[in-house]
C-alpha positions, 0 to 999 in steps of 0.5 A: 509523530507516528508513534502508536501507528498500527495496522489492523484487520478490516471491519465491516464499519470500514467498508463505508470509508473505503467506498468514500475513498474510492469515490472521491479523487481527492480522498484517494489521491491523485496518483491512486485515482483510476475513475469511479468504481462500484462499492460492491467489490469491497462488500463481496470480498469482505464477505468472502474473506475479510479482505485477507486472501492469497490473491489480494489483502487489505489492512487498515492504518490506524493511530490513536483509534483513528483510521488514517487509510489503508495498505493493500498487497498481492502476490507476484509470481517469480517462479513456478512455486515462489512469489514476491509481494507488491503493495500500495498505500492510500491515506486520507488527505489529512493524514499525509505528509506527517510520516505515517506513510513511511511508518505504515509501509515499514510496519507492512514490511515487518509483518509480511516478512514475518508471516510469508515465505518471501524474500522480496517486497516491492512497490511501484509509484508514479514518477511524478509522485515524489512524496511517495518516493521519499516515504518509501526511501525513508521506510528503507526501500531501495529504488531499482529503476524506472519503468517507462510508459507503464501506467495510464492516468488522466489521459496519459501514459506515465512512468513508474518507479520500482522500489524493493526491500529484500528480507536482508535489508529490513531495518531493525526494530531498534533502528 
């Protein structure tokens, strides 16, 4: 179902869709909703660097010319001169549950390992987000553990689950 799925750079016309996703709890998804934010941050960051920078980057997820959502990532220092990458994903409601999230996360892992001097990619998701946990495992990520009371959402502290993929664990393109 995800054949032909690709990641691409953000273009200016995507900024309206990003604003709309972040303005609607149903569009961004219950586990990504953190309250209302202003849209100027997208436009300023896009003007500064096209949303591709060392501190945080964004790529759009696209299938057959239709934008399904986005992936984003940032560096997590693991030493004086080294880092790993942590990423997240958000797909439109109608794009969820079709395997597109797993496919996009695996594409992002391949991209990051090919273009960054890293050995580890990680993702964190809420303990209640079972669909995302399945998607990460389907993409080849390994569950490392539960971080108790790590995030605050919807009036309560919530547990998060940490997933990782090491460079040596990246599934082959054939498999």
